[in-house]
C-alpha positions as a LaTeX table, in Angstrom:
\begin{tabular}{lrrr}
\hline
Residue & $x$ (\AA) & $y$ (\AA) & $z$ (\AA) \\
\hline
Met1 & 64.89 & $-0.01$ & $-20.30$ \\
Ser2 & 62.12 & $-0.34$ & $-22.91$ \\
Asn3 & 62.45 & 0.64 & $-26.61$ \\
Asp4 & 60.27 & 3.64 & $-25.97$ \\
Thr5 & 62.73 & 5.19 & $-23.58$ \\
Leu6 & 65.61 & 5.03 & $-26.38$ \\
Tyr7 & 63.98 & 8.12 & $-27.73$ \\
Leu8 & 64.39 & 9.91 & $-24.45$ \\
Asp9 & 67.44 & 11.37 & $-22.73$ \\
Ile10 & 67.10 & 10.40 & $-19.25$ \\
Thr11 & 69.75 & 13.15 & $-18.23$ \\
Gln12 & 67.72 & 15.99 & $-19.73$ \\
Asp13 & 64.48 & 17.45 & $-18.42$ \\
Leu14 & 61.62 & 15.83 & $-20.39$ \\
Ser15 & 59.73 & 19.01 & $-20.69$ \\
Thr16 & 62.21 & 20.12 & $-23.09$ \\
Gln17 & 62.12 & 16.98 & $-25.24$ \\
Leu18 & 58.42 & 16.53 & $-25.39$ \\
Leu19 & 55.80 & 18.76 & $-27.19$ \\
Pro20 & 54.08 & 21.28 & $-25.07$ \\
Phe21 & 51.38 & 20.04 & $-23.00$ \\
Glu22 & 48.49 & 21.71 & $-24.87$ \\
Glu23 & 49.80 & 20.12 & $-28.00$ \\
Ile24 & 49.80 & 16.70 & $-26.50$ \\
Tyr25 & 46.33 & 17.24 & $-25.25$ \\
Lys26 & 45.00 & 18.16 & $-28.60$ \\
Leu27 & 46.76 & 15.03 & $-29.96$ \\
Ala28 & 45.02 & 13.04 & $-27.14$ \\
Leu29 & 41.66 & 14.33 & $-28.39$ \\
Thr30 & 42.16 & 12.76 & $-31.50$ \\
Lys31 & 44.03 & 9.53 & $-30.71$ \\
Ser32 & 42.80 & 8.46 & $-27.19$ \\
Pro33 & 40.60 & 5.40 & $-27.33$ \\
Leu34 & 38.15 & 7.00 & $-24.87$ \\
Ile35 & 37.45 & 10.01 & $-27.18$ \\
Arg36 & 37.20 & 7.64 & $-30.28$ \\
Leu37 & 34.54 & 5.81 & $-28.56$ \\
Glu38 & 32.58 & 8.67 & $-27.55$ \\
Asn39 & 32.85 & 9.85 & $-31.17$ \\
Glu40 & 31.26 & 6.66 & $-32.34$ \\
Ala41 & 28.60 & 7.00 & $-29.90$ \\
Ile42 & 27.77 & 10.56 & $-31.10$ \\
Ile43 & 27.73 & 9.20 & $-34.70$ \\
Thr44 & 25.35 & 6.39 & $-33.74$ \\
Gln45 & 22.88 & 8.77 & $-31.65$ \\
Asn46 & 22.88 & 11.52 & $-34.37$ \\
Ala47 & 21.83 & 8.81 & $-36.92$ \\
Glu48 & 19.17 & 7.59 & $-34.79$ \\
Tyr49 & 17.81 & 10.98 & $-34.09$ \\
Lys50 & 17.59 & 11.66 & $-37.91$ \\
Leu51 & 16.04 & 8.33 & $-38.60$ \\
Ser52 & 13.45 & 9.07 & $-35.76$ \\
Lys53 & 12.15 & 11.87 & $-38.05$ \\
Ile54 & 11.34 & 9.86 & $-41.04$ \\
Leu55 & 10.54 & 6.46 & $-39.36$ \\
Ile56 & 6.73 & 7.23 & $-39.78$ \\
Leu57 & 7.34 & 6.76 & $-43.39$ \\
Gln58 & 8.03 & 3.13 & $-43.00$ \\
Thr59 & 4.38 & 2.28 & $-43.48$ \\
Ala60 & 4.28 & 4.04 & $-46.91$ \\
Thr61 & 4.40 & 1.84 & $-50.08$ \\
Gly62 & 4.70 & 3.01 & $-53.60$ \\
Phe63 & 3.40 & 1.42 & $-56.69$ \\
Thr64 & 3.75 & 1.63 & $-60.47$ \\
Asn65 & 1.78 & $-0.33$ & $-63.01$ \\
Tyr66 & 0.90 & $-0.09$ & $-66.83$ \\
Ser67 & $-2.83$ & $-0.03$ & $-67.77$ \\
Phe68 & $-4.19$ & $-1.15$ & $-71.09$ \\
Gly69 & $-7.21$ & 0.59 & $-72.19$ \\
Asn70 & $-10.49$ & $-1.36$ & $-72.72$ \\
Gln71 & $-12.23$ & $-0.14$ & $-75.72$ \\
Ser72 & $-15.38$ & $-2.30$ & $-75.12$ \\
Ile73 & $-16.19$ & $-0.18$ & $-72.13$ \\
Leu74 & $-17.48$ & 2.32 & $-74.68$ \\
Ser75 & $-20.49$ & 0.09 & $-75.56$ \\
Asn76 & $-21.53$ & $-0.31$ & $-71.92$ \\
Thr77 & $-20.50$ & 2.78 & $-69.98$ \\
Ser78 & $-21.44$ & 6.30 & $-70.12$ \\
Phe79 & $-18.69$ & 8.28 & $-71.45$ \\
Gly80 & $-17.16$ & 10.48 & $-68.70$ \\
Ala81 & $-14.05$ & 10.83 & $-66.53$ \\
Asp82 & $-14.04$ & 7.27 & $-65.07$ \\
Ala83 & $-14.55$ & 5.79 & $-68.57$ \\
Leu84 & $-11.65$ & 7.82 & $-69.88$ \\
Gly85 & $-9.23$ & 6.59 & $-67.11$ \\
Gln86 & $-10.01$ & 3.00 & $-67.86$ \\
Ile87 & $-9.87$ & 3.41 & $-71.61$ \\
Ala88 & $-6.60$ & 5.19 & $-71.83$ \\
Asn89 & $-3.31$ & 3.32 & $-71.84$ \\
Gly90 & $-0.29$ & 4.36 & $-69.76$ \\
Tyr91 & 1.76 & 4.03 & $-66.34$ \\
Arg92 & $-0.23$ & 4.62 & $-63.12$ \\
Thr93 & 1.81 & 5.46 & $-59.97$ \\
Gly94 & 0.82 & 6.28 & $-56.41$ \\
Ile95 & 1.75 & 5.94 & $-52.77$ \\
Gly96 & $-0.11$ & 4.37 & $-49.99$ \\
Leu97 & 0.32 & 5.34 & $-46.33$ \\
Gln98 & $-1.05$ & 3.41 & $-43.35$ \\
Ile99 & $-0.39$ & 5.19 & $-40.04$ \\
Ser100 & $-1.46$ & 3.58 & $-36.65$ \\
Leu101 & $-2.72$ & 5.94 & $-34.00$ \\
Tyr102 & 0.05 & 5.07 & $-31.85$ \\
Asp103 & 2.78 & 5.85 & $-34.46$ \\
Leu104 & 1.02 & 9.09 & $-35.09$ \\
Phe105 & 0.66 & 10.37 & $-31.60$ \\
Ser106 & 4.01 & 9.06 & $-30.36$ \\
Arg107 & 6.10 & 10.57 & $-33.10$ \\
Asn108 & 6.93 & 13.69 & $-31.59$ \\
Thr109 & 7.83 & 11.95 & $-28.38$ \\
Lys110 & 10.34 & 9.62 & $-30.20$ \\
Ile111 & 11.85 & 12.38 & $-32.00$ \\
Arg112 & 12.42 & 14.52 & $-28.63$ \\
Gln113 & 13.77 & 11.31 & $-27.01$ \\
Ala114 & 16.17 & 10.58 & $-29.81$ \\
Arg115 & 17.28 & 14.26 & $-29.81$ \\
Ala116 & 17.83 & 13.95 & $-26.07$ \\
Asn117 & 20.05 & 10.85 & $-26.37$ \\
Tyr118 & 21.98 & 12.74 & $-28.93$ \\
Gln119 & 22.49 & 15.73 & $-26.79$ \\
Ser120 & 23.39 & 13.65 & $-23.89$ \\
Ala121 & 26.08 & 11.89 & $-26.02$ \\
Leu122 & 27.54 & 15.43 & $-26.75$ \\
Ile123 & 27.57 & 16.21 & $-23.17$ \\
Arg124 & 29.16 & 12.94 & $-22.17$ \\
Lys125 & 31.81 & 13.47 & $-24.78$ \\
Glu126 & 32.59 & 16.85 & $-23.11$ \\
Leu127 & 32.77 & 15.17 & $-19.56$ \\
Val128 & 35.16 & 12.50 & $-21.11$ \\
Glu129 & 37.41 & 15.24 & $-22.53$ \\
Leu130 & 37.54 & 17.02 & $-19.28$ \\
Gln131 & 38.42 & 13.87 & $-17.37$ \\
Leu132 & 41.07 & 13.10 & $-20.06$ \\
Lys133 & 42.71 & 16.29 & $-19.47$ \\
Lys134 & 42.80 & 15.73 & $-15.76$ \\
Asp135 & 44.27 & 12.28 & $-16.19$ \\
Leu136 & 46.69 & 13.58 & $-18.70$ \\
Val137 & 47.88 & 16.28 & $-16.31$ \\
Thr138 & 48.40 & 13.58 & $-13.53$ \\
Thr139 & 50.23 & 11.12 & $-15.80$ \\
Tyr140 & 52.35 & 14.05 & $-17.30$ \\
Gln141 & 53.39 & 15.21 & $-13.90$ \\
Asp142 & 54.07 & 11.57 & $-12.64$ \\
Leu143 & 56.30 & 11.05 & $-15.92$ \\
Met144 & 58.34 & 14.21 & $-15.09$ \\
Thr145 & 58.79 & 13.59 & $-11.44$ \\
Ser146 & 59.83 & 9.93 & $-12.05$ \\
Gln147 & 62.46 & 10.96 & $-14.56$ \\
Arg148 & 63.93 & 13.39 & $-12.07$ \\
Val149 & 64.06 & 10.91 & $-9.60$ \\
Leu150 & 65.59 & 8.42 & $-11.86$ \\
Lys151 & 68.20 & 10.79 & $-12.70$ \\
Ile152 & 69.10 & 11.27 & $-9.29$ \\
Arg153 & 69.18 & 7.58 & $-8.40$ \\
Ile154 & 71.42 & 6.88 & $-11.41$ \\
Gln155 & 73.71 & 9.36 & $-10.09$ \\
Asp156 & 73.77 & 7.80 & $-6.76$ \\
Glu157 & 74.30 & 4.40 & $-8.25$ \\
Gln158 & 77.38 & 5.71 & $-10.22$ \\
Ala159 & 78.91 & 7.45 & $-7.29$ \\
Ala160 & 78.22 & 4.22 & $-4.96$ \\
Phe161 & 79.83 & 2.05 & $-7.80$ \\
Ala162 & 82.89 & 4.45 & $-7.91$ \\
Val163 & 83.37 & 3.93 & $-4.04$ \\
Tyr164 & 82.74 & 0.04 & $-4.36$ \\
Arg165 & 85.68 & $-0.02$ & $-7.04$ \\
Ile166 & 87.99 & 2.00 & $-5.02$ \\
Ala167 & 87.24 & $-0.22$ & $-2.03$ \\
Glu168 & 87.58 & $-3.42$ & $-4.01$ \\
Ser169 & 91.32 & $-2.13$ & $-5.26$ \\
Asp170 & 92.22 & $-1.13$ & $-1.82$ \\
Ser171 & 91.04 & $-4.41$ & $-0.52$ \\
Gln172 & 92.83 & $-6.44$ & $-3.09$ \\
Gln173 & 96.11 & $-4.52$ & $-2.10$ \\
Gly174 & 95.50 & $-5.11$ & 1.57 \\
Arg175 & 94.77 & $-1.57$ & 2.54 \\
Leu176 & 90.88 & $-2.11$ & 3.46 \\
Asp177 & 89.76 & $-4.53$ & 6.13 \\
Pro178 & 86.96 & $-6.86$ & 5.00 \\
Lys179 & 84.26 & $-4.89$ & 7.10 \\
Ser180 & 84.90 & $-1.88$ & 5.32 \\
Met181 & 84.84 & $-3.78$ & 1.99 \\
Ala182 & 81.35 & $-5.35$ & 2.92 \\
Thr183 & 80.13 & $-1.74$ & 3.74 \\
Ala184 & 81.02 & $-0.52$ & 0.26 \\
Ser185 & 79.54 & $-3.56$ & $-1.42$ \\
Asn186 & 76.16 & $-3.31$ & 0.47 \\
Gly187 & 76.05 & 0.59 & $-0.06$ \\
Tyr188 & 76.59 & $-0.22$ & $-3.94$ \\
Ala189 & 73.82 & $-3.13$ & $-3.83$ \\
Gln190 & 71.37 & $-0.69$ & $-2.00$ \\
Thr191 & 71.82 & 2.12 & $-4.55$ \\
Lys192 & 71.64 & $-0.13$ & $-7.37$ \\
Ser193 & 68.36 & $-1.75$ & $-6.14$ \\
Ile194 & 66.76 & 1.74 & $-5.49$ \\
Ala195 & 67.80 & 2.88 & $-9.08$ \\
Glu196 & 66.27 & $-0.20$ & $-10.54$ \\
Gln197 & 63.07 & 0.46 & $-8.70$ \\
Ala198 & 63.20 & 3.91 & $-10.03$ \\
Lys199 & 63.64 & 2.69 & $-13.61$ \\
Gly200 & 60.70 & 0.54 & $-13.21$ \\
Glu201 & 58.42 & 3.56 & $-11.72$ \\
Phe202 & 59.62 & 5.51 & $-14.76$ \\
Leu203 & 58.85 & 2.92 & $-17.37$ \\
Lys204 & 55.42 & 2.43 & $-15.84$ \\
Asn205 & 54.66 & 6.13 & $-16.11$ \\
Val206 & 55.86 & 6.13 & $-19.68$ \\
Phe207 & 53.40 & 3.37 & $-20.59$ \\
Tyr208 & 50.50 & 4.99 & $-18.67$ \\
Phe209 & 51.39 & 8.26 & $-20.56$ \\
Glu210 & 51.23 & 6.45 & $-23.85$ \\
Ala211 & 48.00 & 4.66 & $-23.06$ \\
Thr212 & 46.26 & 8.11 & $-22.01$ \\
Val213 & 47.57 & 9.96 & $-25.16$ \\
Gly214 & 46.99 & 7.14 & $-27.34$ \\
Val215 & 50.39 & 7.29 & $-29.31$ \\
Pro216 & 53.77 & 5.88 & $-28.63$ \\
Ile217 & 56.24 & 8.36 & $-26.85$ \\
Gln218 & 58.28 & 9.04 & $-29.89$ \\
Gln219 & 55.57 & 10.64 & $-31.53$ \\
Leu220 & 55.37 & 13.07 & $-28.71$ \\
Lys221 & 58.90 & 14.32 & $-29.08$ \\
Arg222 & 59.76 & 17.88 & $-30.27$ \\
Lys223 & 60.89 & 17.99 & $-33.96$ \\
\hline
\end{tabular}
């Protein structure tokens, strides 16, 4: 058996050992790789939606400079607002904006498209969450069933082994013919083989269940 099954008691019903199904599902919503992937997609689409609103400002440029007044302008320029602007010392700041007609008229369309992509990401996550719950129900039930089957197969193996040991003892003492001994031996071998197959099926379902939830089985046990 794998190390994961050391945290489980094969002889006891797993539903009493593991967390309630709804708690496991809530945990899967935060730990499942599929859900984490959808969350990242939502973050990306939301960022692109916000960026689309301000993308038009990429053509805007700002400037700041310091102007030294030219007093000689008083001798050859009529005194007025323009002359004062050229004479005065100080910083000058401003913004330049050049927008193409394509950017101007396509802006609303791009914003709507980005918003639609963001909404689609949200809906896709809901669908993934629904599919996750379906998959989790299936793997949960398969795990429970395989555990019950394994419990029965182990009991069969133990019973067949007990019969085999009695037959072996009787054979050694001459109280059992070789044919009966062979029958007991074959019966034990068959039940042991079936039990090993049941163990493999159980281990497979443990792995599937862990992969679906996104955490090791020991983290799903009741405290």
